[in-house]
C-alpha positions in Angstrom: 174.3 36.6 164.3 177.5 38.1 162.8 177.5 41.5 161.1 178.3 39.8 157.8 175.3 37.4 158.0 173.1 40.3 159.0 174.2 42.4 156.0 173.6 39.5 153.6 170.1 39.0 155.0 169.2 42.7 154.6 170.6 42.7 151.0 168.6 39.6 150.1 165.4 41.2 151.5 166.0 44.3 149.5 166.5 42.3 146.3 163.3 40.2 147.0 161.2 43.3 147.5 162.7 44.9 144.3 161.8 41.8 142.2 158.3 41.7 143.6 157.8 45.4 142.7 159.1 44.9 139.2 156.8 41.9 138.8 153.8 44.0 140.0 154.7 46.8 137.7 155.2 44.5 134.8 151.8 42.8 135.4 150.2 46.3 135.7 151.8 47.4 132.4 150.8 44.2 130.6 147.2 44.6 131.9 147.1 48.2 130.7 148.6 47.2 127.4 146.0 44.5 126.9 143.1 46.8 127.7 144.5 49.4 125.3 144.9 46.8 122.6 141.4 45.5 123.2 140.0 49.0 122.8 142.1 49.7 119.7 141.1 46.4 118.1 137.4 46.8 118.6 136.0 46.1 115.1 133.6 48.4 113.3 130.9 47.0 111.0 129.0 49.3 108.6 125.5 48.5 107.6 123.5 50.3 104.9 120.1 51.6 106.0 117.1 52.8 104.0 114.2 54.6 105.7 111.7 51.7 105.2 110.0 50.3 108.3 111.3 46.8 107.9 114.8 48.1 107.1 115.0 50.4 110.1 113.8 47.5 112.2 116.4 45.0 110.9 119.4 47.3 110.8 118.7 48.4 114.4 118.2 44.7 115.4 121.7 43.8 114.1 123.2 46.9 115.7 121.8 45.8 119.1 123.0 42.2 118.6 126.5 43.0 117.4 127.1 45.8 119.9 126.2 43.2 122.6 129.0 41.1 121.1 131.6 43.9 121.4 131.5 45.3 117.9 131.0 49.0 116.9 128.2 49.2 114.4 127.7 52.2 112.1 124.4 52.6 110.3 124.8 54.5 107.0 121.6 56.0 105.6 121.9 55.4 101.8 119.4 54.9 99.1 119.5 51.6 97.2 121.7 52.7 94.3 124.4 54.4 96.3 124.2 51.5 98.9 124.9 48.9 96.3 127.7 51.0 94.8 129.3 51.4 98.3 129.1 47.7 98.9 130.8 47.0 95.6 133.6 49.5 96.3 134.2 48.1 99.8 133.0 51.3 101.5 130.1 49.4 103.1 130.1 46.0 104.8 126.4 44.9 104.7 123.4 45.7 102.6 120.6 44.0 104.5 117.6 44.2 102.1 117.8 42.9 98.5 114.4 42.0 97.1 114.5 39.1 94.5 113.6 37.8 92.0 112.1 41.0 90.6 112.4 44.2 92.6 116.2 44.5 92.9 117.0 42.3 89.9 118.7 45.2 88.1 121.1 45.7 91.1 121.7 42.0 91.4 122.7 41.8 87.7 124.9 44.9 88.0 126.8 43.9 91.1 126.7 40.1 91.4 130.4 39.8 90.4 131.5 42.5 92.8 129.6 41.6 96.0 128.5 38.5 97.9 124.7 37.9 97.6 123.6 35.4 100.2 122.1 32.2 98.8 119.2 32.0 101.3 116.7 34.7 102.1 116.0 36.0 105.6 112.4 36.7 104.8 110.3 34.6 102.3 106.8 36.1 102.1 107.3 39.5 100.5 104.7 41.0 98.2 105.0 44.1 96.0 102.5 45.9 93.8 100.3 49.0 93.2 97.9 49.6 96.1 94.7 51.6 96.4 92.2 52.2 99.3 89.7 49.4 99.6 86.8 51.9 99.2 87.8 52.2 95.5 85.5 49.3 94.5 85.7 49.9 90.8 89.6 49.7 90.7 90.8 46.2 91.3 93.4 45.6 88.5 96.3 47.7 87.1 94.3 47.6 83.8 91.5 49.6 85.6 93.9 52.5 86.0 93.4 53.4 82.3 89.7 54.4 82.6 90.3 56.1 86.0 93.2 58.3 85.1 91.4 61.5 85.9 90.4 60.3 89.4 94.1 59.8 90.2 95.2 63.0 88.5 97.4 60.9 86.3 99.8 60.3 89.2 101.3 57.3 91.0 102.6 58.5 94.3 105.9 56.9 94.9 108.9 57.1 97.2 112.7 57.2 96.8 113.6 57.2 93.1 116.5 54.7 93.3 114.5 51.9 95.0 114.1 48.7 92.9 110.4 48.9 93.3 110.3 52.4 91.8 112.2 51.1 88.8 109.8 48.2 88.4 106.8 50.6 88.8 108.1 52.5 85.9 108.3 49.3 83.9 104.7 48.6 84.9 103.7 52.1 83.7 105.2 51.3 80.3 104.1 47.7 80.1 100.5 48.5 80.7 100.6 51.8 78.7 99.3 53.8 81.6 101.0 57.1 80.8 100.9 58.1 84.5 103.5 60.3 86.1 105.5 58.3 88.8 106.0 61.0 91.5 109.2 60.3 93.5 109.4 61.6 97.1 110.3 59.8 100.3 108.8 56.8 102.0 107.5 58.9 104.9 106.0 61.4 102.5 104.3 58.7 100.5 102.8 57.1 103.6 101.5 60.5 104.8 99.9 61.1 101.4 98.2 57.7 101.6 96.9 58.3 105.1 95.6 61.8 104.2 93.8 60.5 101.1 92.2 57.7 103.1 91.1 60.1 105.8 89.3 62.2 103.1 88.2 59.1 101.1 90.0 60.4 98.0 91.6 58.3 95.3 95.3 57.5 95.5 97.5 54.8 94.0 101.0 54.0 95.3 103.7 51.2 95.0 103.7 49.3 98.3 105.1 46.2 99.8 104.4 43.7 102.5 105.7 43.6 105.2 104.7 47.2 106.0 102.8 48.5 109.0 100.7 50.8 106.9 98.4 47.9 106.0 97.5 47.6 109.7 96.7 51.3 109.9 94.6 51.9 106.8 92.5 49.6 104.6 94.4 49.0 101.3 94.4 46.4 98.6 96.9 45.4 96.0 95.7 45.7 92.4 95.8 42.6 90.3 98.8 42.4 88.0 97.8 40.2 85.1 101.2 40.6 83.4 103.1 39.7 86.6 105.4 42.6 86.0 105.8 43.1 89.8 106.3 39.3 90.1 104.6 37.2 92.7 106.3 36.1 95.9 109.4 38.2 96.7 112.2 37.1 99.1 114.5 39.4 101.0 118.3 38.6 101.0 121.4 40.1 102.5 124.6 41.0 100.6 128.1 41.8 101.9 131.2 43.3 100.4 133.8 41.0 98.9 136.1 39.7 101.7 133.7 40.4 104.5 133.2 36.6 105.2 137.0 36.4 105.7 137.4 39.6 107.7 134.4 38.8 110.0 133.9 35.1 109.7 131.7 34.8 112.8 129.5 37.7 111.9 129.1 36.4 108.4 127.9 33.1 109.7 125.4 34.8 112.1 124.0 36.8 109.2 123.6 33.7 107.1 121.7 32.0 109.9 119.3 35.0 110.2 115.6 34.3 109.5 112.4 36.1 110.5 108.8 34.9 110.3 105.9 37.2 109.6 105.1 37.3 113.3 108.6 38.0 114.4 109.1 40.8 111.9 105.7 42.3 112.7 106.5 42.4 116.4 110.0 43.9 115.7 108.5 46.6 113.6 105.8 47.4 116.2 108.5 47.7 118.8 110.4 50.1 116.6 107.3 52.1 115.9 106.7 52.7 119.6 109.7 55.0 119.7 110.5 56.1 116.1 112.9 58.7 117.3 115.0 56.1 119.2 114.6 52.8 117.2 117.5 51.1 119.0 115.4 50.9 122.1 112.7 48.9 120.3 115.3 46.6 118.8 116.9 46.0 122.2 113.5 45.2 123.7 113.0 42.6 121.0 116.4 41.2 121.6 115.7 40.8 125.3 112.4 39.1 124.6 113.7 36.7 121.9 117.0 35.3 123.2 116.0 31.8 122.2 115.6 33.0 118.5 118.9 34.9 118.6 120.8 32.0 120.1 119.9 29.9 117.0 121.4 32.6 114.7 124.6 32.8 116.8 125.5 29.1 116.6 
């Protein structure tokens, strides 16, 4: 082989290796760029949370589901009034628990033009009213509270003041002329007061709702509501901020497909209750055991 042919071959080999190295570097750079873009573009969804058993259960359920799908999910602990205001201003993506037609009617009327209330409920068997221990045999109707005011120390033991049910309870107080003081506290404090009273077999009256695990822990009964101020059957809806269905089309569709039966919600709440300090664990367990249900929502 001539010196000239040998030189050309060496030069060709050097060029070939150089191109291969550039290609490898380019691919590596592209891959790194893609991963970086993927991490940067990971979407965050904010969901309002209230410290009610069913709310903690459902918000953690959707946190578990959406994080499995690659989203970041932030749960914001907000009472009902601030939660709806944040939804209307666009500072919150999802409010998961709107009770209609009665309990949260005031919030619906106030924000219906600024937020997107779902047409179909995710839960259809809600009940709300004033409840007393079942051993109070002479108190069966809200009207009976008149003649038993001293027994109850003239107090209805309530929870967070901004909740729709607390607003309706104040209406009930006025509608029936009870002249009771509606004592605001927290849901946890109200449940503790109920359990303490039942343990001592003392009188107590509180605004409660089903679904709620407290009914499986102590014997309580709803008082009859002749004026239907609390309403009858309540349904639970979701609401999202304006534009959420455009920004997160898939997630919006999944949320609209979301339905829970009494049994499913009960099992979910019990899972959460097993580890109240780490509710996401109970939600993840429910997700693992109910993949067939979740697949229907994700269609």
